[in-house]
The first five atom37 places (N, CA, C, CB, O) and aatype in JSON, in Angstrom:
{
  "aatype": [20, 20, 20, 20, 20, 20, 20, 20, 20, 20, 20, 20, 20, 20, 20, 20, 20, 20, 20, 20, 20, 20, 20, 20, 20, 20, 20, 20, 20, 20, 20, 20, 20, 20, 20, 20, 20, 20, 20, 20, 20, 20, 20, 20, 20, 20, 20, 20, 20, 20, 20, 20, 20, 20, 20, 20, 20, 20, 20, 20, 20, 20, 20, 20, 20, 20, 20, 20, 20, 20, 20, 20, 20, 20, 20, 20, 20, 20, 20, 20, 20, 20, 20, 20, 20, 20, 20, 20, 20, 20, 20, 20, 20, 20, 20, 20, 20, 20, 20, 20, 20, 20, 20, 20, 20, 20, 20, 20, 20, 20, 20, 20, 20, 20, 20, 20, 20, 20, 20, 20, 20, 20, 20],
  "atom_mask": [
    [1, 1, 1, 1, 1],
    [1, 1, 1, 1, 1],
    [1, 1, 1, 1, 1],
    [1, 1, 1, 1, 1],
    [1, 1, 1, 1, 1],
    [1, 1, 1, 1, 1],
    [1, 1, 1, 1, 1],
    [1, 1, 1, 1, 1],
    [1, 1, 1, 1, 1],
    [1, 1, 1, 1, 1],
    [1, 1, 1, 1, 1],
    [1, 1, 1, 1, 1],
    [1, 1, 1, 1, 1],
    [1, 1, 1, 1, 1],
    [1, 1, 1, 1, 1],
    [1, 1, 1, 1, 1],
    [1, 1, 1, 1, 1],
    [1, 1, 1, 1, 1],
    [1, 1, 1, 1, 1],
    [1, 1, 1, 1, 1],
    [1, 1, 1, 1, 1],
    [1, 1, 1, 1, 1],
    [1, 1, 1, 1, 1],
    [1, 1, 1, 1, 1],
    [1, 1, 1, 1, 1],
    [1, 1, 1, 1, 1],
    [1, 1, 1, 1, 1],
    [1, 1, 1, 1, 1],
    [1, 1, 1, 1, 1],
    [1, 1, 1, 1, 1],
    [1, 1, 1, 1, 1],
    [1, 1, 1, 1, 1],
    [1, 1, 1, 1, 1],
    [1, 1, 1, 1, 1],
    [1, 1, 1, 1, 1],
    [1, 1, 1, 1, 1],
    [1, 1, 1, 1, 1],
    [1, 1, 1, 1, 1],
    [1, 1, 1, 1, 1],
    [1, 1, 1, 1, 1],
    [1, 1, 1, 1, 1],
    [1, 1, 1, 1, 1],
    [1, 1, 1, 1, 1],
    [1, 1, 1, 1, 1],
    [1, 1, 1, 1, 1],
    [1, 1, 1, 1, 1],
    [1, 1, 1, 1, 1],
    [1, 1, 1, 1, 1],
    [1, 1, 1, 1, 1],
    [1, 1, 1, 1, 1],
    [1, 1, 1, 1, 1],
    [1, 1, 1, 1, 1],
    [1, 1, 1, 1, 1],
    [1, 1, 1, 1, 1],
    [1, 1, 1, 1, 1],
    [1, 1, 1, 1, 1],
    [1, 1, 1, 1, 1],
    [1, 1, 1, 1, 1],
    [1, 1, 1, 1, 1],
    [1, 1, 1, 1, 1],
    [1, 1, 1, 1, 1],
    [1, 1, 1, 1, 1],
    [1, 1, 1, 1, 1],
    [1, 1, 1, 1, 1],
    [1, 1, 1, 1, 1],
    [1, 1, 1, 1, 1],
    [1, 1, 1, 1, 1],
    [1, 1, 1, 1, 1],
    [1, 1, 1, 1, 1],
    [1, 1, 1, 1, 1],
    [1, 1, 1, 1, 1],
    [1, 1, 1, 1, 1],
    [1, 1, 1, 1, 1],
    [1, 1, 1, 1, 1],
    [1, 1, 1, 1, 1],
    [1, 1, 1, 1, 1],
    [1, 1, 1, 1, 1],
    [1, 1, 1, 1, 1],
    [1, 1, 1, 1, 1],
    [1, 1, 1, 1, 1],
    [1, 1, 1, 1, 1],
    [1, 1, 1, 1, 1],
    [1, 1, 1, 1, 1],
    [1, 1, 1, 1, 1],
    [1, 1, 1, 1, 1],
    [1, 1, 1, 1, 1],
    [1, 1, 1, 1, 1],
    [1, 1, 1, 1, 1],
    [1, 1, 1, 1, 1],
    [1, 1, 1, 1, 1],
    [1, 1, 1, 1, 1],
    [1, 1, 1, 1, 1],
    [1, 1, 1, 1, 1],
    [1, 1, 1, 1, 1],
    [1, 1, 1, 1, 1],
    [1, 1, 1, 1, 1],
    [1, 1, 1, 1, 1],
    [1, 1, 1, 1, 1],
    [1, 1, 1, 1, 1],
    [1, 1, 1, 1, 1],
    [1, 1, 1, 1, 1],
    [1, 1, 1, 1, 1],
    [1, 1, 1, 1, 1],
    [1, 1, 1, 1, 1],
    [1, 1, 1, 1, 1],
    [1, 1, 1, 1, 1],
    [1, 1, 1, 1, 1],
    [1, 1, 1, 1, 1],
    [1, 1, 1, 1, 1],
    [1, 1, 1, 1, 1],
    [1, 1, 1, 1, 1],
    [1, 1, 1, 1, 1],
    [1, 1, 1, 1, 1],
    [1, 1, 1, 1, 1],
    [1, 1, 1, 1, 1],
    [1, 1, 1, 1, 1],
    [1, 1, 1, 1, 1],
    [1, 1, 1, 1, 1],
    [1, 1, 1, 1, 1],
    [1, 1, 1, 1, 1],
    [1, 1, 1, 1, 1],
    [1, 1, 1, 1, 1],
    [1, 1, 1, 1, 1]
  ],
  "atom_positions": [
    [[-5.95, 1.73, 8.73], [-7.3, 2.18, 8.91], [-7.3, 3.39, 9.83], [-8.18, 1.05, 9.47], [-6.64, 3.41, 10.87]],
    [[-8.05, 4.39, 9.44], [-8.18, 5.58, 10.26], [-9.2, 5.32, 11.37], [-8.6, 6.8, 9.4], [-10.26, 4.74, 11.14]],
    [[-8.86, 5.76, 12.55], [-9.77, 5.64, 13.69], [-11.05, 6.43, 13.39], [-9.1, 6.15, 15.01], [-10.99, 7.49, 12.76]],
    [[-12.18, 5.91, 13.82], [-13.45, 6.6, 13.6], [-13.47, 7.92, 14.36], [-14.62, 5.71, 14.04], [-12.95, 8.02, 15.47]],
    [[-14.08, 8.93, 13.75], [-14.29, 10.2, 14.43], [-15.33, 10.05, 15.53], [-14.72, 11.27, 13.43], [-15.96, 9.0, 15.66]],
    [[-15.5, 11.1, 16.32], [-16.39, 11.03, 17.49], [-17.82, 10.66, 17.11], [-16.38, 12.38, 18.22], [-18.39, 9.73, 17.69]],
    [[-18.41, 11.36, 16.15], [-19.79, 11.07, 15.78], [-19.88, 9.75, 15.01], [-20.36, 12.22, 14.94], [-20.85, 9.01, 15.15]],
    [[-18.88, 9.46, 14.19], [-18.85, 8.17, 13.51], [-18.88, 7.03, 14.53], [-17.59, 8.05, 12.61], [-19.62, 6.06, 14.37]],
    [[-18.07, 7.18, 15.57], [-18.01, 6.15, 16.62], [-19.33, 6.04, 17.36], [-16.87, 6.46, 17.61], [-19.76, 4.93, 17.71]],
    [[-19.99, 7.17, 17.62], [-21.29, 7.13, 18.3], [-22.33, 6.41, 17.46], [-21.76, 8.56, 18.62], [-23.12, 5.62, 17.99]],
    [[-22.34, 6.66, 16.17], [-23.28, 5.99, 15.27], [-23.0, 4.49, 15.24], [-23.21, 6.59, 13.84], [-23.9, 3.68, 15.41]],
    [[-21.73, 4.14, 15.03], [-21.36, 2.73, 14.96], [-21.66, 2.03, 16.28], [-19.88, 2.58, 14.6], [-22.12, 0.89, 16.29]],
    [[-21.39, 2.7, 17.4], [-21.63, 2.1, 18.71], [-23.09, 1.69, 18.86], [-21.24, 3.07, 19.82], [-23.38, 0.6, 19.35]],
    [[-23.99, 2.54, 18.44], [-25.41, 2.21, 18.54], [-25.77, 1.02, 17.66], [-26.27, 3.42, 18.16], [-26.47, 0.1, 18.09]],
    [[-25.29, 1.03, 16.44], [-25.61, -0.08, 15.54], [-25.0, -1.38, 16.03], [-25.12, 0.24, 14.11], [-25.61, -2.44, 15.9]],
    [[-23.79, -1.33, 16.6], [-23.17, -2.53, 17.16], [-23.95, -3.03, 18.38], [-21.71, -2.25, 17.56], [-24.17, -4.23, 18.52]],
    [[-24.37, -2.12, 19.23], [-25.12, -2.52, 20.43], [-26.5, -3.05, 20.08], [-25.25, -1.35, 21.39], [-26.95, -4.05, 20.65]],
    [[-27.17, -2.39, 19.16], [-28.53, -2.78, 18.8], [-28.57, -4.06, 17.97], [-29.21, -1.65, 18.05], [-29.57, -4.78, 17.98]],
    [[-27.49, -4.34, 17.25], [-27.41, -5.54, 16.41], [-28.58, -5.68, 15.45], [-27.33, -6.77, 17.28], [-29.1, -6.77, 15.22]],
    [[-28.98, -4.53, 14.89], [-30.07, -4.52, 13.91], [-29.95, -3.25, 13.08], [-31.46, -4.6, 14.61], [-29.31, -2.28, 13.49]],
    [[-30.56, -3.24, 11.92], [-30.58, -2.01, 11.13], [-31.38, -0.92, 11.85], [-31.17, -2.27, 9.73], [-32.29, -1.22, 12.63]],
    [[-31.04, 0.33, 11.59], [-31.74, 1.45, 12.22], [-31.78, 2.64, 11.27], [-31.06, 1.85, 13.56], [-30.95, 2.76, 10.37]],
    [[-32.75, 3.49, 11.49], [-32.86, 4.73, 10.71], [-32.04, 5.83, 11.37], [-34.36, 5.16, 10.57], [-31.67, 5.74, 12.54]],
    [[-31.77, 6.86, 10.6], [-31.08, 8.03, 11.16], [-31.9, 8.61, 12.29], [-30.83, 9.1, 10.07], [-31.34, 9.04, 13.3]],
    [[-33.22, 8.64, 12.16], [-34.09, 9.18, 13.21], [-33.88, 8.43, 14.53], [-35.58, 9.11, 12.79], [-33.79, 9.06, 15.58]],
    [[-33.8, 7.11, 14.49], [-33.58, 6.33, 15.71], [-32.23, 6.68, 16.33], [-33.64, 4.83, 15.4], [-32.12, 6.83, 17.55]],
    [[-31.22, 6.81, 15.49], [-29.88, 7.12, 15.98], [-29.84, 8.52, 16.59], [-28.84, 7.02, 14.84], [-29.31, 8.71, 17.68]],
    [[-30.42, 9.49, 15.89], [-30.46, 10.87, 16.4], [-31.19, 10.93, 17.73], [-31.14, 11.81, 15.37], [-30.7, 11.53, 18.68]],
    [[-32.36, 10.3, 17.79], [-33.14, 10.33, 19.04], [-32.35, 9.74, 20.2], [-34.45, 9.57, 18.87], [-32.44, 10.25, 21.32]],
    [[-31.59, 8.68, 19.95], [-30.8, 8.08, 21.02], [-29.63, 8.97, 21.43], [-30.28, 6.71, 20.58], [-29.38, 9.14, 22.63]],
    [[-28.93, 9.54, 20.48], [-27.82, 10.45, 20.8], [-28.34, 11.66, 21.56], [-27.08, 10.9, 19.52], [-27.71, 12.12, 22.51]],
    [[-29.49, 12.18, 21.15], [-30.04, 13.39, 21.76], [-30.48, 13.18, 23.21], [-31.2, 13.89, 20.95], [-30.84, 14.14, 23.89]],
    [[-30.46, 11.93, 23.68], [-30.74, 11.69, 25.1], [-29.61, 12.2, 25.98], [-30.98, 10.2, 25.35], [-29.82, 12.49, 27.16]],
    [[-28.39, 12.3, 25.41], [-27.24, 12.76, 26.21], [-26.64, 14.06, 25.71], [-26.17, 11.7, 26.21], [-26.02, 14.79, 26.48]],
    [[-26.82, 14.36, 24.43], [-26.31, 15.63, 23.89], [-27.07, 15.93, 22.61], [-24.77, 15.56, 23.61], [-27.64, 15.03, 21.99]],
    [[-27.09, 17.21, 22.22], [-27.85, 17.58, 21.03], [-27.0, 17.41, 19.77], [-28.35, 19.03, 21.14], [-25.85, 17.84, 19.71]],
    [[-27.6, 16.79, 18.78], [-26.99, 16.68, 17.47], [-28.12, 16.8, 16.44], [-26.2, 15.32, 17.3], [-29.21, 16.28, 16.64]],
    [[-27.83, 17.49, 15.35], [-28.84, 17.72, 14.32], [-29.06, 16.47, 13.47], [-28.44, 18.9, 13.43], [-28.13, 15.71, 13.21]],
    [[-30.29, 16.28, 13.06], [-30.64, 15.15, 12.2], [-29.78, 15.16, 10.94], [-32.14, 15.2, 11.82], [-29.25, 14.13, 10.54]],
    [[-29.63, 16.33, 10.32], [-28.87, 16.41, 9.07], [-27.4, 16.07, 9.28], [-28.99, 17.8, 8.46], [-26.75, 15.55, 8.37]],
    [[-26.86, 16.36, 10.45], [-25.47, 16.03, 10.74], [-25.29, 14.52, 10.81], [-25.02, 16.69, 12.07], [-24.36, 13.97, 10.23]],
    [[-26.19, 13.85, 11.51], [-26.11, 12.39, 11.61], [-26.35, 11.76, 10.24], [-27.14, 11.86, 12.64], [-25.69, 10.79, 9.88]],
    [[-27.28, 12.31, 9.48], [-27.55, 11.78, 8.14], [-26.3, 11.89, 7.27], [-28.73, 12.54, 7.49], [-25.97, 10.95, 6.54]],
    [[-25.61, 13.02, 7.33], [-24.39, 13.22, 6.55], [-23.3, 12.24, 6.97], [-23.89, 14.66, 6.7], [-22.65, 11.63, 6.11]],
    [[-23.11, 12.07, 8.27], [-22.06, 11.17, 8.76], [-22.41, 9.72, 8.45], [-21.85, 11.36, 10.28], [-21.52, 8.94, 8.12]],
    [[-23.68, 9.35, 8.55], [-24.08, 7.99, 8.18], [-23.81, 7.74, 6.7], [-25.58, 7.76, 8.49], [-23.37, 6.65, 6.32]],
    [[-24.07, 8.74, 5.86], [-23.77, 8.6, 4.43], [-22.27, 8.45, 4.2], [-24.31, 9.82, 3.66], [-21.85, 7.67, 3.34]],
    [[-21.46, 9.19, 4.94], [-20.0, 9.07, 4.84], [-19.57, 7.66, 5.24], [-19.3, 10.14, 5.72], [-18.73, 7.05, 4.57]],
    [[-20.12, 7.13, 6.34], [-19.79, 5.78, 6.78], [-20.21, 4.75, 5.72], [-20.47, 5.46, 8.13], [-19.53, 3.74, 5.53]],
    [[-21.32, 5.01, 5.06], [-21.75, 4.12, 3.97], [-20.75, 4.18, 2.82], [-23.16, 4.52, 3.47], [-20.35, 3.14, 2.28]],
    [[-20.33, 5.37, 2.45], [-19.37, 5.55, 1.36], [-18.03, 4.9, 1.69], [-19.16, 7.04, 1.07], [-17.38, 4.35, 0.81]],
    [[-17.63, 4.95, 2.96], [-16.37, 4.33, 3.4], [-16.47, 2.81, 3.52], [-15.95, 4.92, 4.75], [-15.46, 2.14, 3.73]],
    [[-17.68, 2.27, 3.38], [-17.85, 0.83, 3.47], [-18.13, 0.3, 4.86], [-16.65, 0.17, 2.95], [-18.08, -0.91, 5.08]],
    [[-18.43, 1.17, 5.8], [-18.73, 0.74, 7.16], [-20.19, 0.36, 7.34], [-18.37, 1.84, 8.13], [-20.51, -0.48, 8.18]],
    [[-21.08, 0.97, 6.54], [-22.5, 0.72, 6.69], [-23.13, 0.28, 5.38], [-23.2, 1.97, 7.2], [-22.77, 0.76, 4.3]],
    [[-24.07, -0.64, 5.48], [-24.96, -0.98, 4.38], [-26.2, -0.13, 4.56], [-25.32, -2.53, 4.34], [-26.54, 0.25, 5.68]],
    [[-26.86, 0.18, 3.47], [-28.13, 0.89, 3.63], [-29.12, 0.38, 2.6], [-27.94, 2.42, 3.5], [-28.76, 0.0, 1.48]],
    [[-30.36, 0.39, 3.02], [-31.44, 0.01, 2.11], [-32.66, 0.82, 2.47], [-31.73, -1.53, 2.18], [-32.8, 1.3, 3.59]],
    [[-33.55, 0.96, 1.5], [-34.76, 1.76, 1.73], [-35.71, 1.06, 2.69], [-35.48, 2.04, 0.43], [-35.99, -0.13, 2.58]],
    [[-36.19, 1.84, 3.6], [-37.26, 1.42, 4.48], [-38.55, 1.93, 3.83], [-37.08, 1.96, 5.97], [-38.5, 2.47, 2.73]],
    [[-39.66, 1.78, 4.48], [-40.9, 2.37, 3.97], [-40.71, 3.88, 3.83], [-42.1, 2.06, 4.91], [-40.17, 4.53, 4.72]],
    [[-41.15, 4.42, 2.73], [-41.03, 5.85, 2.53], [-39.64, 6.24, 2.07], [-41.37, 6.58, 3.8], [-39.02, 5.54, 1.27]],
    [[-39.15, 7.36, 2.57], [-37.89, 7.92, 2.1], [-36.7, 7.61, 2.99], [-38.01, 9.38, 1.97], [-35.56, 7.88, 2.61]],
    [[-36.93, 7.05, 4.16], [-35.84, 6.82, 5.12], [-34.97, 5.64, 4.7], [-36.42, 6.57, 6.52], [-35.43, 4.68, 4.09]],
    [[-33.68, 5.74, 5.06], [-32.75, 4.64, 4.86], [-32.65, 3.85, 6.15], [-31.36, 5.15, 4.41], [-32.76, 4.4, 7.24]],
    [[-32.44, 2.56, 6.01], [-32.07, 1.71, 7.13], [-30.57, 1.45, 7.01], [-32.89, 0.35, 7.15], [-30.1, 1.01, 5.96]],
    [[-29.82, 1.72, 8.08], [-28.38, 1.51, 8.08], [-28.04, 0.31, 8.95], [-27.64, 2.77, 8.58], [-28.67, 0.08, 9.98]],
    [[-27.05, -0.45, 8.5], [-26.61, -1.64, 9.23], [-25.08, -1.73, 9.16], [-27.27, -2.92, 8.67], [-24.5, -1.48, 8.11]],
    [[-24.45, -2.09, 10.27], [-22.99, -2.21, 10.31], [-22.53, -3.36, 9.41], [-22.5, -2.44, 11.77], [-23.12, -4.44, 9.4]],
    [[-21.45, -3.1, 8.65], [-20.86, -4.12, 7.78], [-19.88, -4.96, 8.58], [-20.15, -3.46, 6.56], [-19.83, -6.18, 8.43]],
    [[-19.08, -4.31, 9.43], [-18.08, -4.99, 10.24], [-18.49, -4.94, 11.71], [-16.67, -4.35, 10.04], [-19.22, -4.04, 12.13]],
    [[-18.02, -5.9, 12.48], [-18.31, -5.92, 13.91], [-17.36, -4.97, 14.65], [-18.19, -7.35, 14.47], [-16.33, -4.54, 14.12]],
    [[-17.73, -4.68, 15.87], [-16.86, -3.87, 16.73], [-15.51, -4.57, 16.91], [-17.53, -3.61, 18.11], [-14.46, -3.92, 16.95]],
    [[-15.54, -5.89, 17.02], [-14.32, -6.66, 17.23], [-13.41, -6.6, 15.99], [-14.65, -8.12, 17.56], [-12.19, -6.53, 16.13]],
    [[-13.99, -6.63, 14.81], [-13.19, -6.49, 13.59], [-12.54, -5.11, 13.51], [-14.06, -6.74, 12.33], [-11.39, -4.97, 13.09]],
    [[-13.29, -4.09, 13.93], [-12.75, -2.73, 13.97], [-11.58, -2.65, 14.96], [-13.86, -1.72, 14.36], [-10.53, -2.08, 14.65]],
    [[-11.77, -3.21, 16.16], [-10.72, -3.19, 17.17], [-9.47, -3.92, 16.68], [-11.22, -3.83, 18.47], [-8.36, -3.45, 16.88]],
    [[-9.67, -5.07, 16.04], [-8.53, -5.84, 15.53], [-7.77, -5.05, 14.48], [-9.01, -7.18, 14.94], [-6.54, -5.08, 14.45]],
    [[-8.47, -4.35, 13.62], [-7.81, -3.55, 12.58], [-7.02, -2.4, 13.21], [-8.84, -2.99, 11.59], [-5.93, -2.07, 12.73]],
    [[-7.54, -1.79, 14.27], [-6.8, -0.74, 14.96], [-5.52, -1.29, 15.59], [-7.68, -0.09, 16.04], [-4.47, -0.64, 15.53]],
    [[-5.61, -2.48, 16.19], [-4.42, -3.09, 16.78], [-3.38, -3.42, 15.71], [-4.8, -4.37, 17.56], [-2.19, -3.21, 15.91]],
    [[-3.84, -3.92, 14.58], [-2.93, -4.23, 13.48], [-2.22, -2.96, 13.0], [-3.71, -4.88, 12.3], [-1.01, -2.97, 12.77]],
    [[-2.98, -1.87, 12.86], [-2.39, -0.6, 12.43], [-1.37, -0.1, 13.45], [-3.47, 0.45, 12.22], [-0.32, 0.42, 13.09]],
    [[-1.69, -0.26, 14.74], [-0.77, 0.19, 15.78], [0.55, -0.58, 15.71], [-1.41, 0.03, 17.17], [1.61, 0.01, 15.86]],
    [[0.48, -1.87, 15.48], [1.71, -2.66, 15.37], [2.5, -2.28, 14.12], [1.38, -4.16, 15.34], [3.72, -2.21, 14.16]],
    [[1.8, -2.03, 13.02], [2.47, -1.65, 11.79], [3.13, -0.28, 11.89], [1.49, -1.66, 10.63], [4.09, 0.0, 11.18]],
    [[2.62, 0.58, 12.79], [3.18, 1.91, 12.95], [4.5, 1.9, 13.72], [2.18, 2.81, 13.66], [5.25, 2.87, 13.69]],
    [[4.77, 0.8, 14.41], [5.98, 0.7, 15.22], [7.17, 0.29, 14.35], [5.77, -0.31, 16.35], [7.03, -0.48, 13.4]],
    [[8.33, 0.83, 14.69], [9.56, 0.4, 14.01], [9.95, -1.01, 14.43], [10.72, 1.38, 14.31], [10.64, -1.71, 13.7]],
    [[9.51, -1.41, 15.63], [9.8, -2.76, 16.13], [8.51, -3.36, 16.7], [10.94, -2.72, 17.22], [8.24, -3.24, 17.9]],
    [[7.71, -3.99, 15.85], [6.42, -4.54, 16.31], [6.55, -5.52, 17.47], [5.73, -5.22, 15.17], [5.67, -5.57, 18.32]],
    [[7.62, -6.28, 17.52], [7.81, -7.23, 18.63], [7.91, -6.49, 19.96], [9.06, -8.08, 18.4], [7.3, -6.91, 20.94]],
    [[8.68, -5.42, 20.0], [8.81, -4.64, 21.24], [7.48, -4.0, 21.6], [9.91, -3.55, 21.09], [7.08, -4.0, 22.77]],
    [[6.79, -3.45, 20.61], [5.48, -2.84, 20.87], [4.51, -3.87, 21.42], [4.91, -2.2, 19.6], [3.78, -3.6, 22.37]],
    [[4.49, -5.06, 20.82], [3.6, -6.13, 21.26], [3.97, -6.58, 22.68], [3.65, -7.31, 20.29], [3.09, -6.86, 23.49]],
    [[5.26, -6.66, 22.96], [5.72, -7.05, 24.29], [5.24, -6.04, 25.34], [7.25, -7.16, 24.32], [4.79, -6.42, 26.41]],
    [[5.35, -4.74, 25.02], [4.86, -3.71, 25.95], [3.35, -3.83, 26.14], [5.21, -2.3, 25.43], [2.85, -3.72, 27.26]],
    [[2.64, -4.06, 25.05], [1.18, -4.19, 25.11], [0.78, -5.38, 25.99], [0.6, -4.36, 23.69], [-0.08, -5.24, 26.86]],
    [[1.38, -6.52, 25.76], [1.05, -7.73, 26.52], [1.43, -7.54, 27.99], [1.78, -8.96, 25.94], [0.74, -8.04, 28.88]],
    [[2.51, -6.82, 28.25], [2.94, -6.58, 29.63], [1.94, -5.77, 30.43], [4.25, -5.87, 29.63], [1.95, -5.81, 31.66]],
    [[1.07, -5.03, 29.75], [0.06, -4.21, 30.44], [-1.29, -4.91, 30.55], [-0.11, -2.89, 29.73], [-2.24, -4.36, 31.1]],
    [[-1.37, -6.14, 30.0], [-2.64, -6.86, 30.0], [-2.93, -7.48, 31.37], [-2.63, -7.96, 28.93], [-2.03, -7.87, 32.11]],
    [[-4.22, -7.55, 31.68], [-4.68, -8.24, 32.89], [-4.54, -9.75, 32.67], [-6.16, -7.85, 33.25], [-4.52, -10.2, 31.52]],
    [[-4.45, -10.53, 33.74], [-4.33, -11.98, 33.59], [-5.42, -12.6, 32.7], [-4.37, -12.63, 34.96], [-5.13, -13.5, 31.91]],
    [[-6.64, -12.14, 32.83], [-7.73, -12.69, 32.0], [-7.5, -12.37, 30.52], [-9.1, -12.12, 32.46], [-7.82, -13.19, 29.66]],
    [[-6.95, -11.2, 30.24], [-6.66, -10.84, 28.85], [-5.51, -11.68, 28.29], [-6.31, -9.34, 28.74], [-5.53, -12.07, 27.12]],
    [[-4.52, -11.96, 29.12], [-3.41, -12.83, 28.69], [-3.94, -14.23, 28.4], [-2.3, -12.89, 29.79], [-3.54, -14.86, 27.41]],
    [[-4.83, -14.73, 29.24], [-5.43, -16.04, 29.01], [-6.21, -16.05, 27.69], [-6.36, -16.44, 30.19], [-6.15, -17.02, 26.94]],
    [[-6.95, -14.97, 27.43], [-7.7, -14.88, 26.18], [-6.75, -14.83, 24.98], [-8.62, -13.63, 26.19], [-7.03, -15.41, 23.94]],
    [[-5.62, -14.13, 25.13], [-4.62, -14.07, 24.07], [-4.03, -15.45, 23.81], [-3.5, -13.08, 24.43], [-3.87, -15.85, 22.65]],
    [[-3.72, -16.18, 24.87], [-3.19, -17.55, 24.7], [-4.2, -18.42, 23.95], [-2.87, -18.18, 26.08], [-3.82, -19.18, 23.05]],
    [[-5.46, -18.31, 24.32], [-6.5, -19.09, 23.65], [-6.59, -18.7, 22.17], [-7.87, -18.88, 24.34], [-6.7, -19.57, 21.3]],
    [[-6.54, -17.41, 21.88], [-6.6, -16.94, 20.49], [-5.4, -17.46, 19.69], [-6.64, -15.4, 20.43], [-5.55, -17.83, 18.53]],
    [[-4.22, -17.48, 20.3], [-3.03, -17.99, 19.62], [-3.14, -19.49, 19.35], [-1.77, -17.71, 20.46], [-2.74, -19.97, 18.29]],
    [[-3.69, -20.22, 20.31], [-3.91, -21.66, 20.09], [-4.87, -21.88, 18.9], [-4.48, -22.34, 21.37], [-4.62, -22.72, 18.04]],
    [[-5.96, -21.11, 18.87], [-6.93, -21.24, 17.78], [-6.31, -20.86, 16.44], [-8.16, -20.37, 18.05], [-6.55, -21.52, 15.43]],
    [[-5.51, -19.81, 16.42], [-4.82, -19.4, 15.19], [-3.86, -20.49, 14.75], [-4.06, -18.06, 15.38], [-3.73, -20.75, 13.55]],
    [[-3.18, -21.13, 15.69], [-2.26, -22.22, 15.37], [-2.99, -23.4, 14.77], [-1.51, -22.65, 16.6], [-2.5, -24.01, 13.82]],
    [[-4.16, -23.72, 15.32], [-4.96, -24.82, 14.77], [-5.39, -24.52, 13.34], [-6.19, -25.08, 15.66], [-5.35, -25.4, 12.48]],
    [[-5.81, -23.28, 13.09], [-6.22, -22.91, 11.72], [-5.05, -22.97, 10.75], [-6.83, -21.49, 11.71], [-5.21, -23.39, 9.61]],
    [[-3.87, -22.55, 11.22], [-2.7, -22.57, 10.37], [-2.26, -24.01, 10.06], [-1.55, -21.81, 11.03], [-1.79, -24.3, 8.96]],
    [[-2.42, -24.9, 11.03], [-2.05, -26.3, 10.84], [-3.07, -27.06, 10.0], [-1.88, -26.98, 12.18], [-2.72, -28.03, 9.32]],
    [[-4.33, -26.63, 10.06], [-5.41, -27.37, 9.41], [-5.59, -26.98, 8.02], [-6.67, -27.2, 10.12], [-6.47, -27.52, 7.34]]
  ]
}
């Protein structure tokens, strides 16, 4: 999976945070609170995200589209981690380095995730 581009990530971030469908106008207005971006630029990138399968869209009242995230932020993060491991010639060494840099709370969360994965595999 290719990492999201800057504007793609900004659009997805808003939809993930808001946890609801939104129009391009809502997204543009929110982005424009910190930097200027054209409505047509966001509309084009939202359409690209829809074409890539990241966003669902449906008609709202009138001509505007409502966009909604298909995958969660966590699913996106997991796919990036999977790609990073696959890019390594030795995934075990890469994973060992990654885990070695984790905070204790993250290691505990990893242990819990492994236990849950083990239960699913056994069940």
